[in-house]
PyMOL Python script that loads the backbone (N, CA, C, O; Angstrom):
from pymol import cmd

cmd.read_pdbstr("""\
ATOM      1  N   MET A   1       7.321   1.563 -30.030  1.00  0.00           N
ATOM      2  CA  MET A   1       7.509   0.766 -28.812  1.00  0.00           C
ATOM      3  C   MET A   1       7.153   1.576 -27.568  1.00  0.00           C
ATOM      4  O   MET A   1       6.545   1.050 -26.636  1.00  0.00           O
ATOM      5  N   ALA A   2       7.531   2.860 -27.552  1.00  0.00           N
ATOM      6  CA  ALA A   2       7.238   3.684 -26.381  1.00  0.00           C
ATOM      7  C   ALA A   2       5.739   3.777 -26.140  1.00  0.00           C
ATOM      8  O   ALA A   2       5.304   3.837 -24.990  1.00  0.00           O
ATOM      9  N   GLY A   3       4.941   3.790 -27.207  1.00  0.00           N
ATOM     10  CA  GLY A   3       3.492   3.844 -27.053  1.00  0.00           C
ATOM     11  C   GLY A   3       2.946   2.620 -26.354  1.00  0.00           C
ATOM     12  O   GLY A   3       2.033   2.717 -25.534  1.00  0.00           O
ATOM     13  N   VAL A   4       3.507   1.462 -26.678  1.00  0.00           N
ATOM     14  CA  VAL A   4       3.076   0.210 -26.044  1.00  0.00           C
ATOM     15  C   VAL A   4       3.474   0.214 -24.571  1.00  0.00           C
ATOM     16  O   VAL A   4       2.680  -0.171 -23.712  1.00  0.00           O
ATOM     17  N   LYS A   5       4.693   0.643 -24.276  1.00  0.00           N
ATOM     18  CA  LYS A   5       5.150   0.693 -22.886  1.00  0.00           C
ATOM     19  C   LYS A   5       4.285   1.647 -22.075  1.00  0.00           C
ATOM     20  O   LYS A   5       3.924   1.359 -20.934  1.00  0.00           O
ATOM     21  N   ARG A   6       3.954   2.794 -22.681  1.00  0.00           N
ATOM     22  CA  ARG A   6       3.113   3.779 -21.987  1.00  0.00           C
ATOM     23  C   ARG A   6       1.714   3.222 -21.738  1.00  0.00           C
ATOM     24  O   ARG A   6       1.184   3.344 -20.633  1.00  0.00           O
ATOM     25  N   SER A   7       1.122   2.618 -22.748  1.00  0.00           N
ATOM     26  CA  SER A   7      -0.235   2.090 -22.566  1.00  0.00           C
ATOM     27  C   SER A   7      -0.250   0.952 -21.553  1.00  0.00           C
ATOM     28  O   SER A   7      -1.207   0.822 -20.790  1.00  0.00           O
ATOM     29  N   ASN A   8       0.790   0.128 -21.534  1.00  0.00           N
ATOM     30  CA  ASN A   8       0.894  -0.929 -20.519  1.00  0.00           C
ATOM     31  C   ASN A   8       1.008  -0.328 -19.121  1.00  0.00           C
ATOM     32  O   ASN A   8       0.371  -0.794 -18.176  1.00  0.00           O
ATOM     33  N   PHE A   9       1.839   0.726 -19.006  1.00  0.00           N
ATOM     34  CA  PHE A   9       2.005   1.383 -17.710  1.00  0.00           C
ATOM     35  C   PHE A   9       0.674   1.947 -17.224  1.00  0.00           C
ATOM     36  O   PHE A   9       0.282   1.719 -16.080  1.00  0.00           O
ATOM     37  N   VAL A  10      -0.016   2.678 -18.084  1.00  0.00           N
ATOM     38  CA  VAL A  10      -1.288   3.301 -17.701  1.00  0.00           C
ATOM     39  C   VAL A  10      -2.304   2.236 -17.298  1.00  0.00           C
ATOM     40  O   VAL A  10      -2.967   2.371 -16.269  1.00  0.00           O
ATOM     41  N   ARG A  11      -2.430   1.200 -18.082  1.00  0.00           N
ATOM     42  CA  ARG A  11      -3.382   0.130 -17.789  1.00  0.00           C
ATOM     43  C   ARG A  11      -3.081  -0.526 -16.450  1.00  0.00           C
ATOM     44  O   ARG A  11      -3.974  -0.689 -15.619  1.00  0.00           O
ATOM     45  N   LEU A  12      -1.824  -0.904 -16.241  1.00  0.00           N
ATOM     46  CA  LEU A  12      -1.451  -1.578 -14.997  1.00  0.00           C
ATOM     47  C   LEU A  12      -1.488  -0.637 -13.805  1.00  0.00           C
ATOM     48  O   LEU A  12      -1.918  -1.036 -12.722  1.00  0.00           O
ATOM     49  N   ALA A  13      -1.045   0.608 -13.980  1.00  0.00           N
ATOM     50  CA  ALA A  13      -1.054   1.570 -12.882  1.00  0.00           C
ATOM     51  C   ALA A  13      -2.477   1.822 -12.406  1.00  0.00           C
ATOM     52  O   ALA A  13      -2.737   1.825 -11.203  1.00  0.00           O
ATOM     53  N   GLU A  14      -3.390   2.030 -13.329  1.00  0.00           N
ATOM     54  CA  GLU A  14      -4.775   2.266 -12.938  1.00  0.00           C
ATOM     55  C   GLU A  14      -5.349   1.066 -12.193  1.00  0.00           C
ATOM     56  O   GLU A  14      -5.984   1.229 -11.151  1.00  0.00           O
ATOM     57  N   ALA A  15      -5.132  -0.119 -12.710  1.00  0.00           N
ATOM     58  CA  ALA A  15      -5.663  -1.326 -12.063  1.00  0.00           C
ATOM     59  C   ALA A  15      -5.050  -1.527 -10.684  1.00  0.00           C
ATOM     60  O   ALA A  15      -5.765  -1.808  -9.722  1.00  0.00           O
ATOM     61  N   ARG A  16      -3.741  -1.388 -10.582  1.00  0.00           N
ATOM     62  CA  ARG A  16      -3.061  -1.665  -9.310  1.00  0.00           C
ATOM     63  C   ARG A  16      -3.352  -0.600  -8.261  1.00  0.00           C
ATOM     64  O   ARG A  16      -3.557  -0.921  -7.091  1.00  0.00           O
ATOM     65  N   VAL A  17      -3.370   0.660  -8.673  1.00  0.00           N
ATOM     66  CA  VAL A  17      -3.662   1.732  -7.711  1.00  0.00           C
ATOM     67  C   VAL A  17      -5.103   1.613  -7.224  1.00  0.00           C
ATOM     68  O   VAL A  17      -5.366   1.760  -6.030  1.00  0.00           O
ATOM     69  N   ASN A  18      -6.027   1.351  -8.127  1.00  0.00           N
ATOM     70  CA  ASN A  18      -7.422   1.193  -7.710  1.00  0.00           C
ATOM     71  C   ASN A  18      -7.594  -0.001  -6.772  1.00  0.00           C
ATOM     72  O   ASN A  18      -8.363   0.071  -5.813  1.00  0.00           O
ATOM     73  N   ARG A  19      -6.886  -1.097  -7.041  1.00  0.00           N
ATOM     74  CA  ARG A  19      -6.938  -2.263  -6.150  1.00  0.00           C
ATOM     75  C   ARG A  19      -6.351  -1.902  -4.780  1.00  0.00           C
ATOM     76  O   ARG A  19      -6.900  -2.295  -3.751  1.00  0.00           O
ATOM     77  N   ALA A  20      -5.241  -1.157  -4.761  1.00  0.00           N
ATOM     78  CA  ALA A  20      -4.635  -0.737  -3.496  1.00  0.00           C
ATOM     79  C   ALA A  20      -5.574   0.181  -2.722  1.00  0.00           C
ATOM     80  O   ALA A  20      -5.694   0.053  -1.504  1.00  0.00           O
ATOM     81  N   LEU A  21      -6.237   1.101  -3.409  1.00  0.00           N
ATOM     82  CA  LEU A  21      -7.179   2.000  -2.740  1.00  0.00           C
ATOM     83  C   LEU A  21      -8.337   1.232  -2.113  1.00  0.00           C
ATOM     84  O   LEU A  21      -8.734   1.513  -0.982  1.00  0.00           O
ATOM     85  N   ARG A  22      -8.875   0.267  -2.844  1.00  0.00           N
ATOM     86  CA  ARG A  22      -9.962  -0.550  -2.286  1.00  0.00           C
ATOM     87  C   ARG A  22      -9.483  -1.297  -1.043  1.00  0.00           C
ATOM     88  O   ARG A  22     -10.198  -1.376  -0.044  1.00  0.00           O
ATOM     89  N   THR A  23      -8.288  -1.838  -1.111  1.00  0.00           N
ATOM     90  CA  THR A  23      -7.747  -2.586   0.029  1.00  0.00           C
ATOM     91  C   THR A  23      -7.492  -1.672   1.224  1.00  0.00           C
ATOM     92  O   THR A  23      -7.784  -2.041   2.362  1.00  0.00           O
ATOM     93  N   ILE A  24      -6.955  -0.495   0.975  1.00  0.00           N
ATOM     94  CA  ILE A  24      -6.717   0.467   2.065  1.00  0.00           C
ATOM     95  C   ILE A  24      -8.040   0.852   2.719  1.00  0.00           C
ATOM     96  O   ILE A  24      -8.115   0.994   3.939  1.00  0.00           O
ATOM     97  N   ARG A  25      -9.077   1.020   1.912  1.00  0.00           N
ATOM     98  CA  ARG A  25     -10.393   1.337   2.482  1.00  0.00           C
ATOM     99  C   ARG A  25     -10.892   0.208   3.381  1.00  0.00           C
ATOM    100  O   ARG A  25     -11.541   0.473   4.393  1.00  0.00           O
ATOM    101  N   THR A  26     -10.604  -1.034   3.035  1.00  0.00           N
ATOM    102  CA  THR A  26     -11.033  -2.142   3.896  1.00  0.00           C
ATOM    103  C   THR A  26     -10.250  -2.152   5.209  1.00  0.00           C
ATOM    104  O   THR A  26     -10.769  -2.578   6.240  1.00  0.00           O
ATOM    105  N   ILE A  27      -9.004  -1.684   5.171  1.00  0.00           N
ATOM    106  CA  ILE A  27      -8.245  -1.541   6.416  1.00  0.00           C
ATOM    107  C   ILE A  27      -8.934  -0.502   7.296  1.00  0.00           C
ATOM    108  O   ILE A  27      -9.038  -0.681   8.510  1.00  0.00           O
ATOM    109  N   GLY A  28      -9.402   0.581   6.684  1.00  0.00           N
ATOM    110  CA  GLY A  28     -10.134   1.604   7.425  1.00  0.00           C
ATOM    111  C   GLY A  28     -11.381   1.057   8.099  1.00  0.00           C
ATOM    112  O   GLY A  28     -11.779   1.538   9.160  1.00  0.00           O
ATOM    113  N   ASN A  29     -11.995   0.058   7.489  1.00  0.00           N
ATOM    114  CA  ASN A  29     -13.179  -0.563   8.098  1.00  0.00           C
ATOM    115  C   ASN A  29     -12.867  -1.208   9.445  1.00  0.00           C
ATOM    116  O   ASN A  29     -13.763  -1.397  10.268  1.00  0.00           O
ATOM    117  N   LEU A  30     -11.611  -1.542   9.669  1.00  0.00           N
ATOM    118  CA  LEU A  30     -11.218  -2.142  10.947  1.00  0.00           C
ATOM    119  C   LEU A  30     -11.354  -1.167  12.115  1.00  0.00           C
ATOM    120  O   LEU A  30     -11.268  -1.577  13.273  1.00  0.00           O
ATOM    121  N   SER A  31     -11.564   0.117  11.827  1.00  0.00           N
ATOM    122  CA  SER A  31     -11.677   1.117  12.890  1.00  0.00           C
ATOM    123  C   SER A  31     -13.017   1.059  13.614  1.00  0.00           C
ATOM    124  O   SER A  31     -13.206   1.751  14.614  1.00  0.00           O
ATOM    125  N   ASN A  32     -13.940   0.251  13.128  1.00  0.00           N
ATOM    126  CA  ASN A  32     -15.267   0.137  13.729  1.00  0.00           C
ATOM    127  C   ASN A  32     -15.176  -0.642  15.046  1.00  0.00           C
ATOM    128  O   ASN A  32     -15.088  -1.870  15.056  1.00  0.00           O
ATOM    129  N   LYS A  33     -15.201   0.106  16.154  1.00  0.00           N
ATOM    130  CA  LYS A  33     -15.016  -0.523  17.477  1.00  0.00           C
ATOM    131  C   LYS A  33     -16.193  -1.411  17.871  1.00  0.00           C
ATOM    132  O   LYS A  33     -16.061  -2.210  18.798  1.00  0.00           O
ATOM    133  N   SER A  34     -17.354  -1.296  17.191  1.00  0.00           N
ATOM    134  CA  SER A  34     -18.437  -2.223  17.533  1.00  0.00           C
ATOM    135  C   SER A  34     -18.180  -3.611  16.980  1.00  0.00           C
ATOM    136  O   SER A  34     -18.793  -4.584  17.420  1.00  0.00           O
ATOM    137  N   ASN A  35     -17.270  -3.706  16.012  1.00  0.00           N
ATOM    138  CA  ASN A  35     -16.953  -5.011  15.426  1.00  0.00           C
ATOM    139  C   ASN A  35     -15.567  -5.537  15.797  1.00  0.00           C
ATOM    140  O   ASN A  35     -15.320  -6.741  15.743  1.00  0.00           O
ATOM    141  N   TYR A  36     -14.668  -4.630  16.173  1.00  0.00           N
ATOM    142  CA  TYR A  36     -13.271  -5.027  16.387  1.00  0.00           C
ATOM    143  C   TYR A  36     -12.720  -4.410  17.662  1.00  0.00           C
ATOM    144  O   TYR A  36     -13.167  -3.355  18.112  1.00  0.00           O
ATOM    145  N   GLU A  37     -11.743  -5.095  18.226  1.00  0.00           N
ATOM    146  CA  GLU A  37     -11.022  -4.576  19.383  1.00  0.00           C
ATOM    147  C   GLU A  37      -9.561  -4.412  18.990  1.00  0.00           C
ATOM    148  O   GLU A  37      -8.938  -5.345  18.486  1.00  0.00           O
ATOM    149  N   TYR A  38      -9.027  -3.236  19.219  1.00  0.00           N
ATOM    150  CA  TYR A  38      -7.632  -2.964  18.865  1.00  0.00           C
ATOM    151  C   TYR A  38      -7.064  -1.926  19.826  1.00  0.00           C
ATOM    152  O   TYR A  38      -7.799  -1.219  20.516  1.00  0.00           O
ATOM    153  N   THR A  39      -5.748  -1.857  19.851  1.00  0.00           N
ATOM    154  CA  THR A  39      -5.072  -0.891  20.713  1.00  0.00           C
ATOM    155  C   THR A  39      -4.486   0.230  19.856  1.00  0.00           C
ATOM    156  O   THR A  39      -4.374   0.112  18.636  1.00  0.00           O
ATOM    157  N   GLU A  40      -4.122   1.304  20.520  1.00  0.00           N
ATOM    158  CA  GLU A  40      -3.454   2.403  19.823  1.00  0.00           C
ATOM    159  C   GLU A  40      -2.110   1.935  19.259  1.00  0.00           C
ATOM    160  O   GLU A  40      -1.658   2.420  18.221  1.00  0.00           O
ATOM    161  N   ASP A  41      -1.486   0.997  19.950  1.00  0.00           N
ATOM    162  CA  ASP A  41      -0.227   0.441  19.446  1.00  0.00           C
ATOM    163  C   ASP A  41      -0.456  -0.315  18.138  1.00  0.00           C
ATOM    164  O   ASP A  41       0.362  -0.229  17.222  1.00  0.00           O
ATOM    165  N   ASP A  42      -1.570  -1.060  18.046  1.00  0.00           N
ATOM    166  CA  ASP A  42      -1.920  -1.734  16.791  1.00  0.00           C
ATOM    167  C   ASP A  42      -2.065  -0.718  15.661  1.00  0.00           C
ATOM    168  O   ASP A  42      -1.532  -0.909  14.568  1.00  0.00           O
ATOM    169  N   VAL A  43      -2.790   0.360  15.939  1.00  0.00           N
ATOM    170  CA  VAL A  43      -3.015   1.406  14.927  1.00  0.00           C
ATOM    171  C   VAL A  43      -1.683   2.023  14.517  1.00  0.00           C
ATOM    172  O   VAL A  43      -1.432   2.235  13.331  1.00  0.00           O
ATOM    173  N   ARG A  44      -0.836   2.308  15.492  1.00  0.00           N
ATOM    174  CA  ARG A  44       0.479   2.902  15.201  1.00  0.00           C
ATOM    175  C   ARG A  44       1.299   1.994  14.297  1.00  0.00           C
ATOM    176  O   ARG A  44       1.944   2.466  13.360  1.00  0.00           O
ATOM    177  N   LYS A  45       1.278   0.691  14.574  1.00  0.00           N
ATOM    178  CA  LYS A  45       2.039  -0.258  13.755  1.00  0.00           C
ATOM    179  C   LYS A  45       1.494  -0.334  12.333  1.00  0.00           C
ATOM    180  O   LYS A  45       2.262  -0.380  11.372  1.00  0.00           O
ATOM    181  N   ILE A  46       0.172  -0.349  12.201  1.00  0.00           N
ATOM    182  CA  ILE A  46      -0.437  -0.396  10.869  1.00  0.00           C
ATOM    183  C   ILE A  46      -0.067   0.857  10.076  1.00  0.00           C
ATOM    184  O   ILE A  46       0.353   0.769   8.922  1.00  0.00           O
ATOM    185  N   MET A  47      -0.226   2.020  10.701  1.00  0.00           N
ATOM    186  CA  MET A  47       0.072   3.275  10.006  1.00  0.00           C
ATOM    187  C   MET A  47       1.556   3.367   9.645  1.00  0.00           C
ATOM    188  O   MET A  47       1.912   3.854   8.572  1.00  0.00           O
ATOM    189  N   ALA A  48       2.406   2.900  10.539  1.00  0.00           N
ATOM    190  CA  ALA A  48       3.849   2.958  10.270  1.00  0.00           C
ATOM    191  C   ALA A  48       4.219   2.099   9.070  1.00  0.00           C
ATOM    192  O   ALA A  48       4.990   2.535   8.215  1.00  0.00           O
ATOM    193  N   VAL A  49       3.682   0.889   8.994  1.00  0.00           N
ATOM    194  CA  VAL A  49       4.046   0.007   7.886  1.00  0.00           C
ATOM    195  C   VAL A  49       3.464   0.528   6.567  1.00  0.00           C
ATOM    196  O   VAL A  49       4.109   0.427   5.524  1.00  0.00           O
ATOM    197  N   LEU A  50       2.253   1.083   6.609  1.00  0.00           N
ATOM    198  CA  LEU A  50       1.681   1.653   5.383  1.00  0.00           C
ATOM    199  C   LEU A  50       2.480   2.870   4.920  1.00  0.00           C
ATOM    200  O   LEU A  50       2.784   3.002   3.735  1.00  0.00           O
ATOM    201  N   ASN A  51       2.817   3.756   5.857  1.00  0.00           N
ATOM    202  CA  ASN A  51       3.621   4.937   5.501  1.00  0.00           C
ATOM    203  C   ASN A  51       4.999   4.545   4.982  1.00  0.00           C
ATOM    204  O   ASN A  51       5.506   5.141   4.031  1.00  0.00           O
ATOM    205  N   ARG A  52       5.597   3.547   5.605  1.00  0.00           N
ATOM    206  CA  ARG A  52       6.921   3.082   5.181  1.00  0.00           C
ATOM    207  C   ARG A  52       6.857   2.524   3.760  1.00  0.00           C
ATOM    208  O   ARG A  52       7.749   2.777   2.951  1.00  0.00           O
ATOM    209  N   GLU A  53       5.819   1.778   3.464  1.00  0.00           N
ATOM    210  CA  GLU A  53       5.705   1.182   2.126  1.00  0.00           C
ATOM    211  C   GLU A  53       5.438   2.248   1.061  1.00  0.00           C
ATOM    212  O   GLU A  53       5.968   2.160  -0.046  1.00  0.00           O
ATOM    213  N   VAL A  54       4.628   3.245   1.385  1.00  0.00           N
ATOM    214  CA  VAL A  54       4.403   4.352   0.441  1.00  0.00           C
ATOM    215  C   VAL A  54       5.721   5.095   0.196  1.00  0.00           C
ATOM    216  O   VAL A  54       6.025   5.456  -0.941  1.00  0.00           O
ATOM    217  N   ALA A  55       6.499   5.324   1.250  1.00  0.00           N
ATOM    218  CA  ALA A  55       7.798   5.979   1.097  1.00  0.00           C
ATOM    219  C   ALA A  55       8.720   5.136   0.215  1.00  0.00           C
ATOM    220  O   ALA A  55       9.475   5.676  -0.594  1.00  0.00           O
ATOM    221  N   GLU A  56       8.659   3.823   0.372  1.00  0.00           N
ATOM    222  CA  GLU A  56       9.492   2.932  -0.441  1.00  0.00           C
ATOM    223  C   GLU A  56       9.092   2.993  -1.910  1.00  0.00           C
ATOM    224  O   GLU A  56       9.955   2.980  -2.788  1.00  0.00           O
ATOM    225  N   VAL A  57       7.789   3.061  -2.183  1.00  0.00           N
ATOM    226  CA  VAL A  57       7.326   3.186  -3.570  1.00  0.00           C
ATOM    227  C   VAL A  57       7.845   4.485  -4.172  1.00  0.00           C
ATOM    228  O   VAL A  57       8.321   4.496  -5.307  1.00  0.00           O
ATOM    229  N   LYS A  58       7.757   5.584  -3.419  1.00  0.00           N
ATOM    230  CA  LYS A  58       8.293   6.869  -3.901  1.00  0.00           C
ATOM    231  C   LYS A  58       9.773   6.741  -4.223  1.00  0.00           C
ATOM    232  O   LYS A  58      10.237   7.225  -5.255  1.00  0.00           O
ATOM    233  N   ASN A  59      10.506   6.090  -3.342  1.00  0.00           N
ATOM    234  CA  ASN A  59      11.939   5.907  -3.539  1.00  0.00           C
ATOM    235  C   ASN A  59      12.232   5.088  -4.792  1.00  0.00           C
ATOM    236  O   ASN A  59      13.171   5.388  -5.530  1.00  0.00           O
ATOM    237  N   ARG A  60      11.430   4.058  -5.028  1.00  0.00           N
ATOM    238  CA  ARG A  60      11.656   3.219  -6.212  1.00  0.00           C
ATOM    239  C   ARG A  60      11.430   4.005  -7.490  1.00  0.00           C
ATOM    240  O   ARG A  60      12.149   3.806  -8.469  1.00  0.00           O
ATOM    241  N   PHE A  61      10.441   4.901  -7.501  1.00  0.00           N
ATOM    242  CA  PHE A  61      10.224   5.721  -8.693  1.00  0.00           C
ATOM    243  C   PHE A  61      11.358   6.716  -8.893  1.00  0.00           C
ATOM    244  O   PHE A  61      11.727   7.022 -10.027  1.00  0.00           O
ATOM    245  N   LYS A  62      11.912   7.221  -7.795  1.00  0.00           N
ATOM    246  CA  LYS A  62      13.041   8.157  -7.904  1.00  0.00           C
ATOM    247  C   LYS A  62      14.298   7.443  -8.385  1.00  0.00           C
ATOM    248  O   LYS A  62      15.007   7.946  -9.257  1.00  0.00           O
ATOM    249  N   ASN A  63      14.574   6.273  -7.817  1.00  0.00           N
ATOM    250  CA  ASN A  63      15.839   5.581  -8.068  1.00  0.00           C
ATOM    251  C   ASN A  63      15.708   4.378  -8.991  1.00  0.00           C
ATOM    252  O   ASN A  63      16.709   3.745  -9.327  1.00  0.00           O
ATOM    253  N   GLN A  64      14.508   4.060  -9.398  1.00  0.00           N
ATOM    254  CA  GLN A  64      14.242   2.907 -10.248  1.00  0.00           C
ATOM    255  C   GLN A  64      14.889   1.642  -9.698  1.00  0.00           C
ATOM    256  O   GLN A  64      15.411   0.814 -10.445  1.00  0.00           O
ATOM    257  N   GLY A  65      14.844   1.514  -8.385  1.00  0.00           N
ATOM    258  CA  GLY A  65      15.461   0.358  -7.741  1.00  0.00           C
ATOM    259  C   GLY A  65      14.436  -0.675  -7.337  1.00  0.00           C
ATOM    260  O   GLY A  65      13.236  -0.408  -7.292  1.00  0.00           O
ATOM    261  N   ILE A  66      14.931  -1.847  -7.048  1.00  0.00           N
ATOM    262  CA  ILE A  66      14.091  -2.945  -6.583  1.00  0.00           C
ATOM    263  C   ILE A  66      14.435  -3.196  -5.126  1.00  0.00           C
ATOM    264  O   ILE A  66      15.606  -3.241  -4.750  1.00  0.00           O
ATOM    265  N   THR A  67      13.415  -3.357  -4.320  1.00  0.00           N
ATOM    266  CA  THR A  67      13.646  -3.571  -2.896  1.00  0.00           C
ATOM    267  C   THR A  67      13.024  -4.884  -2.445  1.00  0.00           C
ATOM    268  O   THR A  67      12.239  -5.505  -3.161  1.00  0.00           O
ATOM    269  N   ASP A  68      13.389  -5.274  -1.270  1.00  0.00           N
ATOM    270  CA  ASP A  68      12.858  -6.483  -0.654  1.00  0.00           C
ATOM    271  C   ASP A  68      11.463  -6.196  -0.115  1.00  0.00           C
ATOM    272  O   ASP A  68      11.223  -5.125   0.441  1.00  0.00           O
ATOM    273  N   SER A  69      10.548  -7.134  -0.273  1.00  0.00           N
ATOM    274  CA  SER A  69       9.217  -6.983   0.304  1.00  0.00           C
ATOM    275  C   SER A  69       9.071  -7.936   1.474  1.00  0.00           C
ATOM    276  O   SER A  69       9.669  -9.012   1.495  1.00  0.00           O
ATOM    277  N   SER A  70       8.278  -7.535   2.437  1.00  0.00           N
ATOM    278  CA  SER A  70       8.060  -8.389   3.591  1.00  0.00           C
ATOM    279  C   SER A  70       6.598  -8.346   3.980  1.00  0.00           C
ATOM    280  O   SER A  70       5.854  -7.459   3.561  1.00  0.00           O
ATOM    281  N   GLU A  71       6.201  -9.298   4.772  1.00  0.00           N
ATOM    282  CA  GLU A  71       4.820  -9.401   5.241  1.00  0.00           C
ATOM    283  C   GLU A  71       4.647  -8.611   6.525  1.00  0.00           C
ATOM    284  O   GLU A  71       5.585  -8.498   7.314  1.00  0.00           O
ATOM    285  N   PHE A  72       3.456  -8.062   6.744  1.00  0.00           N
ATOM    286  CA  PHE A  72       3.128  -7.337   7.959  1.00  0.00           C
ATOM    287  C   PHE A  72       2.553  -8.293   9.000  1.00  0.00           C
ATOM    288  O   PHE A  72       1.698  -9.123   8.691  1.00  0.00           O
ATOM    289  N   LYS A  73       3.029  -8.167  10.226  1.00  0.00           N
ATOM    290  CA  LYS A  73       2.514  -8.932  11.359  1.00  0.00           C
ATOM    291  C   LYS A  73       2.363  -7.994  12.544  1.00  0.00           C
ATOM    292  O   LYS A  73       3.259  -7.191  12.806  1.00  0.00           O
ATOM    293  N   LEU A  74       1.252  -8.074  13.264  1.00  0.00           N
ATOM    294  CA  LEU A  74       1.078  -7.262  14.479  1.00  0.00           C
ATOM    295  C   LEU A  74       1.878  -7.843  15.635  1.00  0.00           C
ATOM    296  O   LEU A  74       2.346  -7.101  16.498  1.00  0.00           O
ATOM    297  N   LYS A  75       2.039  -9.157  15.662  1.00  0.00           N
ATOM    298  CA  LYS A  75       2.760  -9.786  16.782  1.00  0.00           C
ATOM    299  C   LYS A  75       4.069 -10.320  16.322  1.00  0.00           C
ATOM    300  O   LYS A  75       4.819 -10.885  17.118  1.00  0.00           O
TER     301      LYS A  75
END
""", "prot")
cmd.dss("prot")
cmd.show_as("cartoon", "prot")
cmd.util.cbc("prot")
cmd.orient("prot")
């Protein structure tokens, strides 16, 4: 049984982390000032929510807990 759980974890972890990395890279594309207009406050809010969520993931692995998820809004 442990082998199945491990293989499921590896399969899902690779897929989900790779999907998250691709999505984070698309957020980075928003930095192109020839295509987008943003403020330093917008950038600060984006970075804060991303850092907070990464910290929450670390915490969940440490404590094996489940937390509430919420949507990000600039306004």
